[in-house]
N, C-alpha and C positions, 0 to 999 in steps of 0.2 A: 780101029780104036780111036787114034790120034786124029782121025779124021772127023772122029762126031766129037771131041774136044773142040779141034779148033774151026768146028762151023761156027762161021760169022752170022750174026744178026744184022751187025749194022756197023760200018763201016766208016771211020773218021783218021783224019790226016793222022790226028794224033792219039786215036786209040781206035781199037778193033772190038767189038765186044763180041765174046764169043761164049760156048756152052762151058768154056774151062773156066775165063771169067767168073763167071756167075757163081760157080759151084766155089770157087774161093774165095768169092765172098759171103756165100752161107756158109761155109765152113768156118772163116774166121767171125762169123756173126756167134755161132754153134759154140767155139771153144769161148769167145766173149763173153755169152751165157753164163757159162759154166763158170769160169774165172772170177764172174762177179759173187758167183752163188756160193761158192767157196771162201773165196774175201770176205765176203757178210756172215760166214759163221763161226769163221776163224776170228774176227773180230769180237763178234757176239761172245764168244765163249771166254776170251783173254779181258774183257770188260766185266763178267760177269764174274770173273776168278777173285775182279779185288774185292778188299775188304769193303769200299764204299763205293755201289754203283754209280757213277757219271753218264747220265744218258747225254748231256751235251758233247761229251767227250768220244761215245759211242758214236754220234751223227757227225762229227768231225772227219772221224777217222775215216769212216765211209765214202762219205764224199769227196776228201782227196785222194783214196783207194778208186774209185771208180772213175773219178774224172780220169788218174793214169792209167788209169787198164782201158778204158775207150780213147784216151788219145794217143797211143801205144796201136790199139787196135788198130785205128785208119792209119797210123801211118805204113805199119806193115801189109794193110789192104794198098794203100797209094804204091808200095816198092812192089809188090805180089803183082802188080798189074799192070805196072808200068807208067803208071799215071804222073811219076813228076815231073815229068817236063811239064805237064797239060798243068798243074798244081801252079809250079814257076809261074808261070805263064797269067794264071788266074790273080795269083799273088801278087805280082808286078806291075799288075795293070793302075797304068797311071789315074786317081782318079778328081788329083785338086795341084795344080805348080804355082807358087806364089813365091817369087824371088827365086831362090835356091832351096828352096823348101818343097819337095815332093812328098805328097801324100799316094800310099799307093791302099789295094788292100791287103797288103800283107803285113805294114804298118801301123793299120787300123787296129787288125788280130792280134798283134804283139802288143800294143795297149791295153787292148781286152783283155788278154794273157796276164799282162802285168797286173792290172789292177786286182782280177783273180786270186792272183795269189800273194798278194799283199791281203786282200783281205783275208784269207787260208791260215796266213802267216798271225796274221793280228789276233787272231783266235786262236791259234795254238800256243801262241804267249801268252795269253788269260790264262790257259788253262795249267800251262806249267807255272805259271805264277803262281795261282792260288793253288795248286797242289803242293807247291814248294812254301809257301809265304803261310800255310795253316798249321804247317810241324814247329813254326816259329811265334812262342806266345807274346813276344815285344814287336810283333808287329801286327796290327791293327789291320781294321778296314781301309780307314782313310790309307795307310800310308800304302797297301797294296794297290789300291784303286790309282794314287797320284803315279808310282812306279809303270802301271797299266797305261796309263796316259799317254807320258811321255812315251815310252816304247813305241805305243801306239803314231804319235806325232810321229816318232824318226822313220818308223819301218812306212808311213804315207808321203812323209817327204824322198824319204831314198827312193819309193814307186813314182814320184812323182816325175823327178831327175831322171831316172832311166827310160820314162816315157816319152819326156819329153825328146832326149837324145836317139833314143831309135827314128822319131822322125826326122832329123836332122839338123834340130834348131839348135841355134851356138849359144850355149851358156853365158857366157859372154854377154850376147847381147840383151839376154833376157835380164839378167842380171842388172845392164846399164838402163836399162828400158823402166826396170821396176825402180830404181831409186830418183829417176826424174819423176817416174809416176808420183811414187809415196811425197816427193814437195810437191807437187802442184797439188795432189788431194788428201795433203795432211792437214790442211788448217780446216774445209771440209769434212773431214774424215778421222777428226780428233778426239773426239769421244768415242768411235768401233776401235781405236788405232789404241786409247786408255782401257777399255772392257780386254781386247786383247792381253795389253800387257799384265796388267792385271791378272789375269787367269791365270799366264808361265808364273806370276810372282806367288799364287795360291799357288801351284801344283808344286813350285820347286822349293817355297819354305815350309809349306803347311799351316799356316795360322788358321784357318778352316777345310778342315776333312772331311769326307762322306760318311757319316755317321754321328756327325755333330750337332749338338743343339744349342741354337746360335737363339740371341735376341737382338734385331736391328728395327730401330723407329718402332721399339715398344712390339716388336711381333715375335714370336718365339717359336720357331720353327726347325725342322730334323733334317739335314742337307741328306738329300739322294741324289743328288749329281752334279760334277762341277766339267763342265766342258772349258773351249778354247777363250768365249765371250761372255757367257752366259754360267745363271749356277741356278739348279732346280731345287727347291726345297718345299717341304708340306707341311702345315700347320697342324695345330691339335684337330680340327675339324678335319681332316683328311681333303683340304684345297693343296694344288699344289702350286705353286706362283715361281716367277721368273725372273731375278735378281741381274741386274748385270756386275759383274764381278767388280768393277770402281767401286758400287757401293760396297763390298766385304775389306776393300783395303783401305780406301779412302773415308769410310766414316767412322763411326765410333760401333762397334760388334761386341757386345759380349755371348763369350764362348763359355758354357755352363759344363762345358766337358773335356777344354783341352790344357791338356798337365794333367790331370789329377782323375780318380775317379767316383770321388765324393766334393759333395756341395754345399755350406752352410744356408739352411733355410731357417726362418722365425717364424712364430706367430704370436700377434698382439694381441692382451686382452686388458680388459679395464673391470675394476668389482669394484663395490660399494665401501666406502671409507669406516664403517664395523667391521670389514671382513678381518678373519686371521691371517696375517701375512704372510708367519712362518707355515702356514696349513698350506695357502695358494700353492707359494711356493712350491712345496712338499706332491704336491697334485699336478700341477704343471710338469716337474721332472717324472715322475714315474708314468704320470698319461704318454709324452716320449717319450721314454723307456722300453714302455709297451710293446710299440709301432715295431712290427717285424720290419720295417725299411728301414729304419732308423741305424746308424752303426752305434753299435757297441763298445766300438775302439776311441769313438774320438770325444771328446767333453762334453756333454749334455749343459749347459748352465741356462739358470734363471734372473733373468734382472728385474729389480725394483727400477721402473724406469723414473715413473716421477710422480708428484701429485698432481693431479688433474683437478680442471674446475668441478668437474662432478666424481672422478673415478682416480682408483686406485691404476696405475698404468705399470701392464708388466708386460716382458716378451720371454721369452723361450728360446734359445737357437739350438739345435740339432743337423748333423750331420746326416746325409742321405746321398747314393748316388740313383736314383731314380727321378733324374732331373726332369723326363719327358711327361710324367703325370705324377710334380710335385704338386700339382694342387688337390689332386684326391688325395695325396698322402695326408696334406693340409688338411682339407676337410675330416681325413679320418678319425686324426688328432683331437681338432675340435668336438666332435661327437662326442669322443670319450673323455673332455675337459667339461663338456656342458653335462652330463650323467656323474662325472664326478660333484662339480660343484652344485647339483640340486640333491644328492644325496647328503653333501655334508652341511646343506644350506646358506652357502655361498652366494651372495646376488652380485647378476653380471650387472655394472651402474648403467645408467643410460641419462643421457644429458637432460638437465631438469631446473627451473626456475621459481625458487620463489619470491613471492608479492607479495606483499606485505602495504593494508591500506592503514591509513591515518583520516581519524572525525577531526576537525577543528571544534575545539569548546562552545560553548551559545551565549559567554561573554569576551568574545572574540572582536576587535574592532577593527578597521582598515583603518591604517595613522593617518591617511585623508581623507575618507568618509569612502562609505560606500562608490564604486565606482558606475556610473548610470552607462547604461546600453548604449549603445552610438545608433543613429537617425539615417537610417535611409534615405538617400543623395536624391532629390527631386530632380 
């Protein structure tokens, strides 16, 4: 029997292909597939048992567990087959050498592993933050996004340092070279650096957060994403616009949702001079009060603004939290105002002018006599 398992198909200096080796590999493959199936069923049951099913969490745990099982299977296979020396030889193969830095296949694999681990940790952090912050009512979507972004950048920074250190790069030389490079390129890339610094200010101070409704240069949009250099906003037309972060910190920005859930809006209207001002005031007040999206806890004010050239100008002020669709809200209130004005016979005035023509008396005489028409020049 031992002769059967030791029968060699192909013999190398570093490895001998035998029937026993093939059977070991097949056994490891079968066990690996069985473990993967058991792990998938276990994760599926545990995630489904939660109150709220999270598909993204399930996929992350499946990918992480599957990767760990496969890597362990490969390590066990290498150790069982006695391939450790061969693997060490392959991973130690030098691809590039520059000065004192040696790039080997093993170092490249290590860098890839660091990148994969960093991305997995980043996604796990997002799930954990989402799970913990969802229980806290004082943490809104914008703060959750800010914490996630800062944590993500920190993880990628640590991953980059580990990757560079793994290939033998001296970090002191990198910092010194980066300083000199920044000084040299500072003038040419000052706007890029300004945008990056502005992005960090936005993430740390939080003047603008994801989900806020802002107005920049007359454009009203909702913040969808804040990155290190630019931010993505969506207009009411559904168009996505990329805005440099320097615009959000260096220019005048109106944040309709910052620091308060309610915002005061107004509707201006002009009525005829013969209108009953007390009745107009009651109609405007009740029309605003009846709308379901207008706050009933904040005061509604109707102001007699001015005596216009052809109208009596009124303004009704009200508070609402639907800032994203405030134009629709105002339109609905205007429809109601128009119906009530028609019902009570109140005219919505419009600009008009009265022209008065005067005719001269037949006995009127010009002081110096009638003026002779000018003769055309020849």
